N, C-alpha and C positions, 0 to 999 in steps of 0.2 A: 597590279589589283592580285592576280592570281598568285604570282609569285611572293608576296608578301605574306599573305592568307595561309601558304605553307610553309613559309620562313617561321613566323609565330609560334609554330607548334614543337619548333625544338626549343622554344627560345624557356627559361627557368628563371624565378625571380629572384635571383639575386647578383649581384655584383655586376660583371659584366656585362653578361645578359640581358638585364633591365635596362643598361643605358642601352648597349644593342637593339633591344626594341622601341626605347621610346626614339629614339634617332631617324632611326626606320621608319618611323611614323609621323616625325615631323616633315622627313624626306618624300614620304606619298602625300604630304598634307602641298608642299610645295612645285610636285609635280601635276597633280591635279588643280591648280590654281585655285584650292578650295578657300583658301586662305583672303583671296582677294574679293570671294562671294560673300557680302557680310549682307543680312540682311534691314530692310527698310519696314517698320511696322507703326502702323498709323493706327490708332483705335478713337473711339467719341460716340459723341452721341447727334444724332438729326432730329431739329425740329423747328415747328414754324414759327418762325418771326414774330408774327403778330398774336398770337394767340398761347404760345408756348409750350403748346403740346408735341410729344413725340411724332414723331413722322415712321410709321415702318416700310418695310419694306420699299424704300428708297435703296435706287441703285447707286453706287461706289466704285468708279473704276480708275485706274492707275492711267493718267492722259497718255492718249498715243499706245494704249497696249490692250489684250485682250481680257488683264486680269482684274478682278473686281468681285465683287458681293453683293449682298443687299441688307439692309437693317432688319433688325429681327421685332418682333413687338414692343419692345421695349424701346426702339429708334437707335440703337446700340449696331455699332457697327465693327468692324478689325478687318485691316488690309494687310498682308505679310508677303512680303518679294524679296527676291536679288536680285532683281533686274528693277524695280522700278525706277517713274520718269522723276520731275521737281514738279509733280503735283499731281490733284487726286480732280475729279470730275465727280458733281450728284446732279443727278436730273432725278426729277420724280411729277408725273401727270398731274398738272394745275399748281405746279411753283416753276421760276426763274431757274434755267440752270446757274449751277454754279461752279467756279475753278479757284480750286483752293490752292497755295504753295506748301510743300513740305519741303525737311530735311531729310535729303537721301542716306542710305547704312547708319540710319540712329531709329529709335522708337520715341515717341510722339501721342500726345493725344491731344487729336484736335474735335471740339466741340463744334457744331456748325450750323447758323440758323438760315434757310431757306424762305426768301421773297413768296409768298402768294402771287400767281400769275393774275394780275386784270384782264377780264375779256369784257369788253362793251356789250350785251347781249338786249336784243327785245323782250318784252314781256311776254313770259313763258308762261303757261298755265300747270301748275304737277298734279299732277291725279294718283292715285295708289295704283301699284303695278306689280307685276308680280316679278321676279327677280331674274335679269337677264340669262344668268348661271343656269337657272334649273333646266331651261329650253336643251343646253347643250347637255347636261346631265343625265334628262330623261332618255334622251336619244344614249346617250353614254353607256347608261343601264339595259336599256334594250337590245343594244350590238352586247352585249357583255358573251356571251357562247360564241359569239361568230369570232371576238377578236384574243380569246382566251391567249394569251404565250404557251409556245413550246406545243402549239395544236398538230404538228406535222404527225402525220401516223407513220413515218417511219424516216428518220433522218441517223447521221451520222456527224457528230456536234467536236470539236476542240475546244476544253475549256483550258485555259490560262488565268491563274491566282495568282494573288502575291497577298502576303498577309504580315504586318507586322505589329509589334509588341513595342512599345513606350513605355518609361519612368518620366510622369512628368510633373511639374510644376513644383518642382524639387526648392529648397529654399537655398539659397549662399552659403547657409552655415554646412548644409550637407556637400557641398562642393568643395569647403575648404578644410575635410577630415584628411588626416594626415597618413590616412590608409589609402589618399588619391596622389598623395605628392606626386609620385613619378607618372601620373596618368591625367594631368590639367589640360592637355591637349582636346582631352574628349568632350569635355566643358567647355573649352574654346569655341568647337566646330561644329558642339551636338545643331541637331534640328531645333526647328523650333514649330511647333502647331502652329493652326490658323488662328488660334487666339495669339501670338504672341508668347505662350508657355514654353517656358525651356524645356526639352524631353530628348532622354538619352535611349537609345535602340539598344533594347535588350534580345529580341529577337527578330529574326527576318528569313521568309521562306516564298520560294517562288514553285508551282507545282502547274504542270500541263498536262491532261488526261484528255482523252477523249472518250467519248460514251455512244454505245450503239444502241438504238431503239431500233426494233423492227415485229410486226405483226405477223408476216407469212412469209415464213414460218417464225416462230417467236425469237425475241431477240432482244436482252434487257441488260447489258454488259457496260462497265465503266472498265477503262484501262488505262493505270498511270504510265506516264513514258519518259516523265521528267520530273525529278525533287530534290532542289536545293535549300538548304538550310542553314546560318550559323546561329550562336548562341543556344541558349538554354530554354528547355523548353519548359512551360509553366502550365500543368495540367490542367487547373481551374481556371484560370485565362483565358487557353484555347477552348476549353469547356465553354464558356463566356461566349467567347467572338463564334462557334457552332452554334449556340443557340440565337445569335442574333439573324441567322438565316435561315428559318425552318421553311423553306418550300414557298416563301411568299407569292404569291401568285395575286396580282394587282387586282385580281376582278374577282375576289372573294371577298363575301359581307365580311370577314374577320381572317385577323394576320396573327400567328402564333408566334410572337417573337419573347425572347427570355422567358418560356412557360406562362405566358398571360396572353391572354385574347385581346388583341387591341380593334378596335371598330374600326370597320374600313371608312375612306371618305366617299368612296363609289358604293358604300350599304345600299343595299334597296328600300331602305328609308333613311337616307341620306339625310333628310331635314331633320329628322327628330334629333341628332347627333352634333351636326356641323353650322357654320355659318358661311357664306360662300361670296366668292367677288367676283365677278368679270373683270379682269386687269387690260387686258387686250388680245387683238388681234394679230397675227401675222404672217408671213408666208415661209413654209419651211419645206425645202426639196421641192418648190413649184405646188404646196398645196398649202391649205389655207386652217390654217391651227387657231385657236384659242386659247388665251392663257388663263387658268383659275387660280386661285387663291383659296385656303380654305383655312378657318379653325372651328376649335371646338368651343360649342356651346356652353360645357358644363367643364371646367377645369380638369375636375377631380376624376373625372371619365378617364379608361382606356383610347383618346384618344391622339390622333396628330393636329400639328401643324403644318402647312408647306405650299407647294406649288405641283400644279401639273398643266401640261400642254393633253390637248385633243385635238386631233384630226377629225376636219368637219366632215371631211366624204365617205369614212369608215365608221368615225365616232370609236375611235381607237387612241387609248392612251401614248404618246410616243415618249414620256415623260415625264417623271413624278418624282417630287421629292419631299421627305415627311421626317417631321425630326418631334420629339417629344416636350411635352408640358410640363414642367418644373413642377407643378401641383399635384400630379400624380400618384400614386403609393408606389412606389418603387425602388426597390432594396439596392442599396451599391452602385446604380447605374445615373449618374449625376446627369447626363445626356448622352442620346442617342440618334442617328441620324441613317435613314436608309433612300439610297438614289439608285434608280432603276429608269433604263435607256431601252427603247423599242424601235425593231425594222421590219420589214415585209421580207420576207423570202417564198419566192414563190405564191407570191400571193397572201399569207401567211403572217399574222405577227408573231415574232420571236422576241425573246429578250437577247437584246444586245452586250448589257453591261448591267451590272449591278457590283452599288458600292455601300460597303456599313463604317460608321464611324461612332467610337462609343468610347467613352470616360467613366472610368472604374474607380471607386471610391470606398472605402470604409462608412466614410460622412462626408455630407454634402456640401461641404464647407467650400467659399470661393479659393480658400490657402491652403487648403490640406493637397495631401497628395494623393496621386491618381495615375493609373495606367490607362493608357491611350490604345485602342486595339484599332487599327485598320484593315479592311479586306476589301481586297475589289477584286471581280473575276469577268471577262471578258470573253466572248462566242463567236466560235466561226464554224458555220455552217460545210461542211465538207460533203457531204453528199442528203438528197432529201428526197422522200418518197419511189426509190428505186431500192427494194429491199433487196436482190442479187448481188447489187455492187456493197451494200452495207455489208453483208454476211462474207462477202469475198475479202472486204478490207477489215474484217474483224480475225479471220479464220488466218489473215496475214500476217497481220500483229502479231496475234499471239504466237507463229512460229519465227518470227523475228528473231535474227543474232545481234540485236543492237545489244550496246551497254546497259548494263543495269540502270535505272532510273536518276542514281544516286550518284555514278560516276559519269555525265554527262561531262562535254567538254565548254569551257566559255566559249569558245567560238558556238558551239550550237547554240546555246542560251543567246548569244547573241542574233543568231536569226531566227529563234523559234521565238521568242517573246512578242506578243501581242504589242506590246507599248517599249520603248526603248528605258533603261534606270537611268531618270537623270543622275547628277552628281552628288547631291544629297542623298540620295539612295546608295549610290555604289559605297559611299565613304561609310554609311551605317552600316554592311555589312561588316563593316573593320571594325566600329566601336562596337558591335554588339558581340563578337569573337574575343576581340579586349577587355570587354567586363568577366569573361569567366575567370580571369585569370587576377583580377581583382581581390585578397582575402576577403573585404568588408563585403562585397557581394556574393562571396561565397558564402561566409556566414548569418548572410539574411538570407539565400536561400534553402541553408541547414534546419534555421528557424522555421520557416513556411515549412518543410515536410515534415519537423518535428511533431507541431501543433497540429500537421494536418493527418499524420499515419501516424505518429506516436513513435516514430523510431528516429533514432539520431543518427546522422550521417557521419559514420567513418572511414575515408578513403573508398574502398570495392566493397563494404556492406553494410548493411543499417543494422543499429542495436536497439533492442527495445521490445516489449511493447511499452511505453514508461509509466502508463495506468494498471499494466498486470506486475508491476516491478512487485507490490507488496498488495497483499488481499488478505482476506480471513474469512473462515468458516468451522462451523462444529467438525468437521472429520481432520482437518489439518492445524486447527487453530489459526496459527500464524504462516502464512503460505509467501515464499519468495520464490522469485519468477524470473529468468533474464536469456534472452532471446537474439536470434540474429536470422537477417537474410541479404544474399547478396544484391547488388546494383545491378546496371547497365554498363559498368566500369567493368568490372568482372566477366561479364558476358552478356551478349547481349539475345542470346538464344538460348541458354539455360543456369537458372535460377537455384539457389540450394536456401534452405532456411530450416531453421534447427531450434529447440529452445531445450532449458531445463529447469526441473521446480522440486521444492523443499517445502515440509510441512513439518512446523515443530513439532505438534506430538505424536506423528504415525512416523516420522522419521522416515519415511520412503523418498527416493529421490523416483520424481517422473519427468517422464520425456517427449518429444515428438518431433519427426525431421523429413523431413519431403525435398522433392526433385520435381521441380517445373522443366520442361523442353517443349520450347515454342520454331518448330521449323519453318512456318509459313505463318504469314502476317498479314497477309491483306483480304481480300473480302473471304479467299477462301481458306481462312486461317486454320492451324492445324495445332493442337496442344497437347501433348502428352505428360502421365508422372505418377510417380507413385510416393506416397506416405506411409508411417508407421506411427503410430500412437499406444503409450503408453502413461497413462494420466486420469484422472478424476473427470466426469462428466455429469452436466445437470439434465434430463432428460424432462420432457414437458416443456419446452422452452423453443419459440419460434427462431427460424433462422434471423432475422433481425434482432433479436434482444441482444445486447452485448455479454459480452463474455460471464463468467458464473465470478472468475477470478478478476474481474475489473473491478478496484477497490471503490469504484462508482456502486457497484452492487453489492459491497459487503455493508458502504454507510447509508444505502436507499431500502433498505430492505425492509417488505411490509410486517412479517413475523419470520420467524429463523426456516431457513433451507437446511432440512435435514434427512433429505431422501436423496443421496448422490448416489454413482455406479462407478467401479473403477474398468475402463474401457482399454483390451489389447486391441488394437484393430489395424489392420495392416490392407491397403488399398491400392488398386490401380486402376490409371481410366486412360481412355482418350477421347480427345473430340475434335469435332469436325466440323466448320461452316459448308457447307456444301454452294451455297447462296447466300448473298445478303436475303436474312431473314429467316434460313432453314439450316438448323444443325443438329447434329446427332452427340451425345456422349452416353458411351460405354463404359463402364465399369464392373470391375469382378473385387469383393471384401470380404475378406473376413475377422469375424470378432469375439470374443467373449469378454462377457457380462460380469461384474460380481457386484453384489448389494451391498451399500455400506448407509450406517448411521441408522434412523427407525426404517428403513426399507432391507426387505427378507423376501424370497423367491423359494414358495412354497406348495406344495401339490398336493391336492386332497385325495387319499389312495381308499379310506373306506368311510363311507359318509357316516353311516352309521356309528362306527366307534371313534369317525373322525381324526380319524390315522393321516396324519400329516408326511410326506416327504419334502426333505430341505436341499436344495439345490445350492450350493457358494459360488456357483459360477454355470451360467447359459452358455452355446454356443452356435454359432449360425452362420453361414458362408451363405453370400448372395451374390447375382450375376442383374446389374442395375441397366436400364435402357431408358435414355430420357431421350424426349422429341420434342425439337423447341420450334413454334411457328413463330416468325413478329412481321409482318409487310411492310414496308417502308422504313424498317428499323432503322434508325441513328447511333451510331458507339462512338466512345471515345475509345481508342486504343491507346496503349501506353505499353512499352518494352513487353510484359508480362501479362499485361490485364487486357480484356476488353470488356468498358462497361456501360450496359445500355443506357442513353441518353434518354431516347423516347420515339415514339410512332403514336400515330394517329389511329392506329389501331389495335384491336386488343392482341395480345401478347399469350399464345397458347402454349401449354405446357402438358406432357404427358408421358408418366412416367409407368414404366413397368418393372418391377421386380420378382425375380425367383428366388425363393428362400430351396437349399439343394441340401437334402436329409444326409447325412453320410460324409458328404467332401467336407475335409480336413476337422473332421468331431463333430459337425453340425449336427444339431438335437431335431432340428423341425424341417419340416416338409411345406412348401406354402409360395402363396403369388399373390400380388398386388397389383391395383391397377388406380391408378389416379388423375383426374383430370382440373388442371387450374388454367382460369381465365380470369386475367388481371388487364385493366386499363383506364382510362383517364377519359371523359367524357365533357365536353364542353357546354355547357347551360349558357349560353351568351345572354343578357350581358350580366346575369349573375352569378359566377364564377365557373367551377365543374366541380364531377364528381369524378373520386376514384373508386372502383372497385373491383372486387375481389372475389369470385365462386368457384367454387372448389368442391367436388362430387371424389370420393373415394371405394373402392373394395375388396376385403381381404376375402381371399379364398383357402384352407387347410388347416391346418392346427397351431399355426403361431401363438404363442400368449398373450396377454396384454400385453408386455413390455416392446413386442413388435409389432403390437398393430395403433392406432393412431389417437394418439395421446394428445389430445386439443391443447395448444399451446396457451398457459396463463401465465400471469405477471405479479409475482411477489414483489415487488419492487415499487420504489415512487417514481419512475421514470417510465412515461408515459412510449406502448410500444402498439405501431400501428398495425405489426402484422399479429398482434396475440388478443385473446379477451382479458381484457384490463384486471377485473375483477376475479376472474378463476385463479385458483388456486394450482399451480404443478401437482400432479397424480390428482386430482378433483373427477376428470372427464374421459370416457376412453368410448373408441368405435372399431366396428370393423365392418362398417358401411355407414356413411355418413353424407352431409352436403351442408356445407356453411356459406354463408354471403358477410363479406363486410362492405360497408359504406360508408365515405367519408364526402362530408361536401364543403366546399370550402369556396366562403361569399365572397374572399377578396376585397373586405373592405365595403360592399354595395352600399351596407346602411352605413357602418361607420363614417364613413365618407364625406357622408351628406350632413353630419350633425360637428356642426363648428370647436366646440371643446376638445370634440373626440377624433375630429380631423387631424388635427398636428401631431397625433401621438402614431398616426399613421399602422390602429392594430387591422385589426382582419376577422370576422366568423368564421367558425367550423361547425358544425355538427357531424353526428358521426352514429351508427347504428352496425352492431355486429348481433349474429345470432346463427346456429349450430343445430342439428339433430337428428340423430344417427341409431343405432342398433349395435347390441354386444350378443354376439348367438354365445348359445352354451358349450360350442365346439371352443372356444377363447376361453371361456369361462373355468372349462374343465380341464384347461394346460395347467394354469395359475392360480391361486386365489387372490383374490383384487386387493391391495391395501385398504387398511382402515380410511373413509370419506371417499374411497373412489365410486363411482358408479356409471351410468349411459348414461346417452343425452336423447332416452325415448322421448321424454317432455323436452322438448326443443328450449334450449338457456338461450338468454337475449340480454344483452346491454344498449345501452345509449350513454351520449355524453354531448356535453356543450360544450364550447373551449372558445379560447383569445390565442391568436395566433400572432408574431409579426410582435410580439414584448419586447424592445430594447433591441431590434430588427431579426435576435435570435431564439428568442423564447417560447412555446406552444404550452397554454394552462388548461388543462380539462377537468370538468366534474362530471364523472361517470356514476350512474348507476345499474341497479341488478333490475329488470323488468320483469324477470319469471328466473325462479326457482331460490328464492331469495333465502338469505340464511335468517335464522331465528336470533343470532347476534345480530342487532341494527346497524352497530358500526360497521359491519361488512359488507352492508349492500351497497354502499356507497364511498368514493372518495375523490381527493384532488392529486393529480399525477400531472409532471411538467416534463416537459425535453427540450433539448435544443435544438431548431428547427430553422436551416439554412435555408432562404429560399429567396427568388428575387422578388 
């Protein structure tokens, strides 16, 4: 297999090379005997022969094997195996055991009627009583703190993860496309899901890492020692996979999955949300355990169905299986399932294995194409409660001369895996890599990149962005812009990016160029770069707002945007992540700003005579230091970017800026300090609140153009980080405090209204406010433009909205609470935005 993988890299799709590649694949199939391993797939429904009611949770297995499943709430089952026997066995409490013959190596549908078991019982008197499962659950909850997973105070743990992405449920028409003419073998021997759906592996990876936790002295480190992958990475799908496993602790009252807060089946108030069934008692590892099944009382709530095993001596969960209900208001995820297993290490319960399985699709129809994401992680504890050994092992590993994590040999992987690869998994590696050479797959990926980023992939560069090719504004009239940036095929450590723009009115060429260098990409990420910009800019906007030269800005503006600047700006920066959750960004910049349109820079020299000094440009030179603290933050890391995924704790940013007069013709000497705290707070079960609090202060002689111009919004596109009814250049401060609040109810009310529920709409309310001062030292440096003032009287605006319209649109009705305009139409607005969420 390894020789084939090295050989295919030399193959190019023309003439004899293509034939050689296909023949090699067929030889591989024969050598691995995979062609003889056909699947037997059996699916159907199990029901009561007398009442015709479906039977949920009935065990179904291939006879004389351990391969089996249980029926779902609709009585449906699917069994799939390449080592099936000639019959299946169905047994369930209260019914006679049934054995049904099947056809091997074929797909078939078999509905089965079970005969109720007749028992001759003496007359009994049934009295109302307590659900027997409640006694077990009460004990389980009472012992939560004792049994919480990973409760070892000090440990060294090896983690082995398998991560797979499949393209699934595709039609036969898809396989018959001419682009796949020379790759039919991929479909003939592709894997199938547990529901019998065809699926093509598009990405496969394995990771082995060691985590070190110690408290005396403090140590919290994770080192990746081996990494193997094939196929193309799909950042958005990888993001979904990471969202599926948000440090789920089975004993928490709520689980954070896909940015949603799911109610735990062992919530302290479990009786309010779930129904429970004590199914069985069994002996596991010489200890008595209870099997409990559970289902939601209210299918539209973020709850689960599933089952768990509880050990009666410690009242700990030894195994739990959770899967979602189809009625919940969840976008793009047709189904997902979480399985956890636990074991005792030094008399402490710890996680042994974690598995997640998800089906992702734009629509939830049964026939829709979908992506399947499988992720499994197993854990081995190498040392526990021995800080000296843990620290010694950590230092030894960091100084190790082992090969790079991505260069491990196949012999190493065969010995190091916690579970050996199956024949199918080995072959899936080959198929995933082969797909990279199929023109149609390349085309689909390029379209995906273009829609997501606005860039078109052309070899080693990306050209774009498509939404800024053309726009218009009062200064340039028609603006044309074209840019590019290099991708990972050009270099995995250096990225070049540039664009050029031209205005039909001013006849000027504008441009920007930048270089980004990322020598270290792990949790101690290091990046540095420089850029130079010679172009128009719009001041007084949030960092979240789309560019002023985006065609959407031009088309959706609510009033003329005629206060622009022409900036010449050079920046050099270096950014370092010292550890997970703590980083610094140090930058040096010099800027020359020229007013355009209705904007002018003027200083009042003589108040009595009203004599003014006009500045054609102003210049500034700054040193800026950002400190970012984000405890337990998770990231999505690409070749050149690191994006924050989420953290349960507030994210703190402290910015300190020094303006240095006289350096590179800078005209002003000032200092800025800004503290920003933002985060997300779950208010279960009524959704979550996002908050953004910022305070700032400016010292020195900075003019208003360098002070804090509070971000406004003069478009119909809703901006979560701006004041949506505030105009650009309307308010400015040199000391201020602002607070943004957004509460998302996640359909808490709408989901309970029958007619609205089907639309899967969600409610949202917001409030934004700012108050501040503008001292005379700032006013004396430059005359404020017409319409600009301070916010010594607080500015407040509120909104109510509906999101998840067609799964992608949010619409808000916004109104000014204070500082109302004399023109009534300026005191309210309806704005919309594309808002993608699960």
